[in-house]
C-alpha positions in Angstrom: 15.1 -31.9 -35.8 14.6 -25.2 -36.0 13.3 -22.0 -37.2 10.7 -19.5 -35.9 8.4 -19.6 -33.4 5.0 -20.6 -33.9 2.1 -17.8 -33.9 0.6 -19.9 -31.1 -0.2 -18.4 -27.6 0.7 -21.0 -24.9 -2.4 -20.5 -23.0 -3.9 -21.7 -26.3 -2.0 -24.8 -26.3 -2.6 -25.5 -23.2 -5.5 -25.9 -23.5 -5.9 -28.3 -26.3 -3.7 -30.0 -24.2 -6.2 -30.0 -21.1 -9.5 -30.7 -23.8 -7.9 -33.7 -25.5 -9.1 -36.9 -23.5 -5.8 -38.6 -22.3 -6.9 -42.0 -24.0 -9.0 -40.8 -27.6 -6.6 -38.3 -29.5 -9.4 -38.2 -32.3 -11.3 -34.6 -31.7 -13.8 -33.5 -34.1 -13.8 -29.9 -35.8 -16.6 -28.5 -38.2 -15.9 -28.5 -41.4 -16.9 -32.5 -41.3 -12.6 -32.6 -40.5 -11.5 -34.5 -37.5 -7.8 -33.7 -35.7 -5.3 -36.1 -34.4 -3.2 -34.8 -32.2 0.4 -36.7 -31.7 3.5 -36.0 -29.9 6.8 -36.8 -27.9 7.6 -35.3 -24.2 10.5 -36.6 -22.5 13.3 -35.8 -20.3 17.6 -36.1 -20.7 19.5 -35.9 -17.8 23.4 -35.7 -19.2 27.1 -35.2 -18.6 30.0 -34.6 -21.1 33.8 -34.0 -21.7 33.5 -31.6 -24.4 31.7 -28.8 -26.2 29.4 -30.1 -28.7 27.7 -28.5 -32.2 25.3 -28.2 -33.2 24.7 -27.9 -29.9 25.1 -29.5 -26.3 22.4 -31.9 -24.8 20.0 -33.2 -27.1 21.9 -31.1 -29.7 25.3 -32.5 -29.5 26.9 -34.2 -32.8 30.2 -33.3 -33.2 33.0 -32.0 -31.1 34.3 -28.4 -31.3 36.2 -27.6 -28.1 37.7 -30.3 -25.2 37.0 -29.8 -21.7 39.5 -30.5 -18.8 36.5 -31.5 -16.6 32.9 -33.2 -17.4 30.0 -30.5 -17.2 26.6 -31.7 -16.5 22.7 -30.2 -17.5 19.5 -31.4 -18.3 17.1 -31.1 -21.9 13.7 -31.2 -22.8 13.5 -29.6 -25.6 12.1 -32.7 -27.7 8.7 -31.6 -25.7 6.8 -31.7 -29.5 2.9 -31.7 -30.8 1.7 -33.1 -34.3 -1.8 -32.4 -35.7 -3.1 -34.1 -38.5 -6.7 -32.9 -40.0 -8.2 -35.2 -41.9 -10.7 -33.3 -43.7 -14.1 -33.2 -46.5 -14.0 -34.5 -49.7 -13.3 -32.0 -52.8 -13.6 -33.7 -55.7 -14.6 -37.6 -55.9 -12.8 -40.1 -53.8 -10.0 -37.1 -53.7 -10.5 -35.4 -49.7 -8.1 -32.4 -48.1 -6.3 -33.4 -45.5 -3.4 -31.0 -43.0 -0.5 -31.1 -40.3 1.2 -28.9 -38.3 4.3 -29.5 -36.0 6.2 -27.7 -33.7 8.5 -28.4 -31.4 10.9 -26.3 -28.6 14.1 -26.7 -30.5 13.9 -22.4 -30.6 16.4 -20.2 -28.7 16.6 -20.0 -25.1 13.9 -17.1 -24.6 16.4 -15.5 -22.5 20.2 -15.4 -21.1 21.8 -15.9 -17.0 20.1 -17.9 -14.3 16.6 -18.3 -16.4 17.5 -19.0 -20.0 17.6 -22.7 -20.0 14.5 -23.8 -18.9 12.4 -21.8 -21.5 12.8 -23.0 -24.8 11.0 -21.5 -27.4 8.8 -22.8 -29.7 9.3 -23.8 -33.5 7.7 -24.4 -36.6 8.9 -27.8 -37.8 6.1 -29.0 -40.4 3.3 -27.6 -42.3 1.2 -28.5 -45.3 -1.6 -29.7 -47.3 -2.2 -32.7 -48.9 -4.9 -33.4 -51.8 -5.0 -37.0 -51.7 -7.0 -39.7 -53.5 -4.8 -42.5 -51.4 -3.1 -43.9 -53.6 -2.1 -40.1 -55.1 -0.9 -37.3 -52.9 -0.1 -33.8 -53.8 1.2 -31.9 -50.8 2.0 -28.3 -51.0 3.3 -26.6 -47.6 7.1 -27.1 -45.4 7.7 -30.7 -45.1 11.0 -33.3 -44.9 13.2 -33.0 -48.1 13.6 -36.3 -49.5 16.8 -36.6 -48.0 15.5 -37.6 -45.0 15.6 -41.7 -44.8 16.2 -43.8 -42.1 16.0 -42.4 -38.6 18.2 -43.4 -35.8 17.1 -44.7 -32.9 18.1 -42.6 -29.9 15.7 -41.8 -26.9 17.8 -38.5 -26.2 18.8 -37.6 -29.9 15.2 -37.0 -31.2 14.8 -33.9 -32.7 18.4 -34.0 -33.8 18.7 -37.3 -34.8 22.7 -39.7 -34.5 24.9 -38.8 -37.0 23.4 -35.5 -38.2 26.1 -33.7 -39.9 28.3 -36.0 -37.9 27.4 -39.6 -39.1 26.4 -39.6 -42.6 23.0 -38.8 -41.6 21.2 -36.3 -43.9 17.8 -34.3 -44.9 16.6 -31.0 -43.7 12.9 -29.3 -44.3 12.1 -27.2 -46.4 8.8 -25.5 -48.3 7.8 -26.8 -51.9 5.4 -29.4 -53.2 5.7 -32.8 -53.2 4.0 -35.7 -55.5 3.5 -39.1 -53.9 2.4 -42.0 -55.5 1.5 -45.2 -54.8 3.1 -47.5 -57.8 2.2 -51.1 -55.8 -1.2 -52.9 -56.0 -3.4 -52.5 -53.4 -2.6 -55.2 -50.6 0.5 -56.4 -52.8 3.6 -58.1 -50.1 5.6 -56.1 -52.1 5.2 -52.0 -52.3 6.3 -49.7 -54.3 6.1 -45.6 -53.6 7.4 -43.0 -56.6 8.3 -39.7 -54.8 9.1 -36.1 -56.6 9.3 -33.2 -54.9 10.2 -29.3 -55.4 12.1 -27.4 -52.9 12.3 -23.6 -52.3 16.6 -23.1 -52.6 18.7 -23.1 -49.5 21.6 -22.0 -48.6 24.2 -19.9 -45.7 24.9 -16.2 -46.8 21.0 -14.6 -46.1 21.9 -10.9 -44.1 21.9 -11.3 -40.7 18.6 -10.1 -39.0 16.3 -10.3 -42.0 14.0 -13.1 -42.5 12.9 -12.2 -46.0 16.0 -11.3 -47.9 16.9 -14.0 -50.7 20.2 -15.9 -50.5 22.5 -17.4 -52.8 20.3 -20.7 -53.1 16.7 -18.9 -54.0 18.9 -16.3 -56.2 19.9 -20.3 -58.3 17.7 -23.0 -59.0 15.3 -25.1 -56.9 16.1 -28.3 -54.8 14.9 -30.8 -57.8 14.8 -34.5 -55.6 13.1 -37.7 -56.4 13.0 -40.8 -54.7 12.0 -44.8 -54.7 10.7 -46.9 -51.9 10.9 -50.2 -52.4 9.5 -53.0 -49.8 8.4 -55.9 -48.4 7.2 -58.0 -44.7 10.9 -58.0 -43.3 13.3 -55.5 -45.8 13.1 -52.0 -46.7 14.8 -50.0 -49.4 15.1 -46.9 -50.6 17.5 -44.7 -53.7 17.0 -40.4 -53.6 18.6 -38.0 -56.1 19.0 -34.3 -55.7 20.0 -31.3 -57.1 19.7 -27.4 -57.1 21.8 -24.6 -57.9 23.3 -21.4 -55.9 23.8 -18.5 -57.7 26.3 -15.2 -57.0 28.1 -17.0 -53.7 30.5 -14.7 -51.9 31.8 -13.1 -55.6 29.3 -12.0 -58.5 29.2 -14.8 -61.4 30.6 -17.2 -58.8 28.0 -20.3 -58.7 27.6 -23.6 -57.7 25.5 -27.1 -58.5 25.2 -28.9 -55.0 23.9 -32.8 -56.0 23.7 -35.8 -54.1 22.7 -39.6 -54.2 21.6 -41.6 -51.3 20.9 -45.6 -50.6 19.4 -47.1 -47.2 17.9 -50.2 -45.7 16.3 -51.2 -43.0 15.4 -54.8 -42.1 14.1 -57.2 -39.0 15.2 -60.4 -39.2 13.4 -62.2 -35.4 14.9 -60.3 -32.4 17.7 -58.3 -35.0 17.4 -55.0 -36.6 19.4 -53.3 -38.9 19.3 -49.9 -40.4 21.5 -47.5 -42.4 22.0 -45.1 -45.0 25.0 -43.8 -47.3 25.5 -40.5 -49.4 27.7 -38.7 -51.9 27.5 -35.4 -53.1 29.0 -31.8 -53.3 27.6 -28.3 -52.0 25.0 -30.4 -49.9 26.0 -28.0 -46.3 21.9 -27.0 -46.5 21.3 -30.9 -45.8 23.8 -31.2 -43.0 25.8 -32.8 -44.8 29.9 -33.0 -45.0 30.0 -32.2 -40.9 27.5 -28.7 -41.6 29.9 -26.5 -44.0 29.1 -24.6 -46.9 30.7 -24.4 -49.9 32.2 -26.4 -52.5 32.6 -29.2 -51.2 32.5 -33.5 -52.3 32.5 -35.6 -49.6 30.7 -39.1 -48.5 28.5 -40.6 -45.5 27.3 -43.6 -44.2 26.0 -45.0 -40.7 24.5 -48.0 -39.3 22.6 -49.2 -36.9 21.8 -53.0 -34.8 19.2 -53.0 -33.1 19.0 -56.3 -30.1 15.9 -57.7 -28.2 16.7 -58.8 -25.2 13.1 -59.4 -24.2 9.9 -58.0 -24.8 11.2 -54.2 -22.6 14.5 -54.5 -22.7 16.7 -53.8 -26.5 20.1 -52.9 -26.9 21.0 -50.5 -29.9 24.6 -49.5 -31.5 25.5 -46.5 -33.8 28.4 -46.1 -36.0 28.7 -43.1 -38.7 31.1 -41.3 -40.5 30.7 -38.3 -42.4 34.0 -37.2 -44.9 34.6 -34.2 -46.4 37.5 -33.6 -49.2 40.3 -32.0 -47.1 41.2 -29.6 -50.2 37.6 -28.7 -50.8 37.1 -27.9 -46.7 40.3 -25.8 -46.7 39.5 -23.7 -49.5 36.6 -23.6 -48.7 37.5 -21.4 -45.5 36.0 -24.8 -43.3 38.8 -26.5 -40.8 36.3 -30.0 -39.8 37.8 -32.0 -42.4 36.0 -35.5 -40.9 33.9 -36.9 -38.3 32.7 -40.2 -36.7 30.1 -41.3 -34.3 29.9 -44.0 -32.1 26.8 -44.7 -29.8 26.0 -47.5 -27.7 22.5 -47.3 -25.6 20.0 -50.1 -23.3 16.6 -49.0 -23.6 13.9 -50.1 -22.0 10.4 -49.9 -23.3 6.6 -50.7 -22.8 3.8 -49.1 -24.6 4.4 -45.5 -25.1 7.0 -44.8 -22.5 10.7 -45.4 -22.7 13.9 -45.0 -20.5 17.1 -45.1 -22.3 20.9 -44.9 -20.8 23.4 -43.6 -24.1 26.5 -43.5 -24.4 27.9 -41.0 -27.3 31.5 -41.1 -28.9 32.7 -38.1 -31.4 35.7 -37.7 -32.5 36.9 -34.4 -35.1 39.2 -34.6 -37.9 40.8 -30.7 -37.9 44.0 -29.9 -40.3 46.2 -30.0 -37.2 43.9 -31.4 -34.3 41.9 -34.1 -33.3 38.7 -33.2 -30.6 37.3 -35.9 -28.6 34.2 -36.0 -26.3 31.9 -37.9 -24.8 28.5 -37.5 -23.6 26.4 -39.8 -21.1 22.9 -39.3 -21.3 19.2 -40.7 -19.2 16.2 -40.0 -21.4 13.1 -40.5 -20.8 10.4 -40.5 -23.4 6.5 -40.6 -23.7 4.5 -41.1 -27.5 1.2 -40.7 -27.6 
């Protein structure tokens, strides 16, 4: 789900993978630290009759141009490696933990005939926790609290279904999180509170720089709060977000962004249902408003239904829409007025191995036109 390449060398990564036991993920390190290795290996063959943003293949979300012929390709960028470090006690019942995660959704290493097969590593998450089991204080780069339920897919993993195109929002930022379990240990109903302050973010950082202050960083930090409530069969959450940007495009032109969001998931026998809805303003940096930056109000909603045919086979259906205000879009110099995304998937899953056949259809409204596109994907993934 983007950013700078990781500073690891590939030989070091290969050494870690080779020395990890095939069925044992826990690795002992010095200083009373244990390391747990998680990850995803996946491959996708796809065909599509349009060009997509935020990219083609496993990144496809909304149509940017229609084609008169189908094109095909392959994509393995959802390779992901996560290292969870369970650290020593630091004071009483408090201990230090950490997490590091990378994938290969950075830019391709080169152009020409050989670029597609050489995706570049990028940093996803990197944070340090101080925790006593019920209270956690987290510093580093982690997901914003607006990232809620995640649509199930065997192909759209790094770029989930509906991200920007169908009501799914959220991104990762550097900051501090406070996480508190409110319910008693072992309670049938669990309640969790999260508060977070992240660095500001916006779209007008000068090209070719990595340390210039953009409008979001000149404004106020992003402040978020979230409450999760769950039982054995139901889970609900609600999120609030606010931040400001200073000196956007012209001096003195400020923008306050906000968003409210709610979501749920439930399992009822062989049926699984989940969804999100949000309403906000100026939330392009969280992939809202069809990833368009400006003083734009809008809302989005999505839902996904899964039905278990037998222990190995499941069918899934997804529908989502993102609907920014038309006048706001045009006034900000953007063109995408609305997006609808529909997908269907047949999935085979046994343990860590899954294979899925998916069909994705998107329609994007422009001021004087409609764009429509389809994508068919066959994917296999292995979670470890």
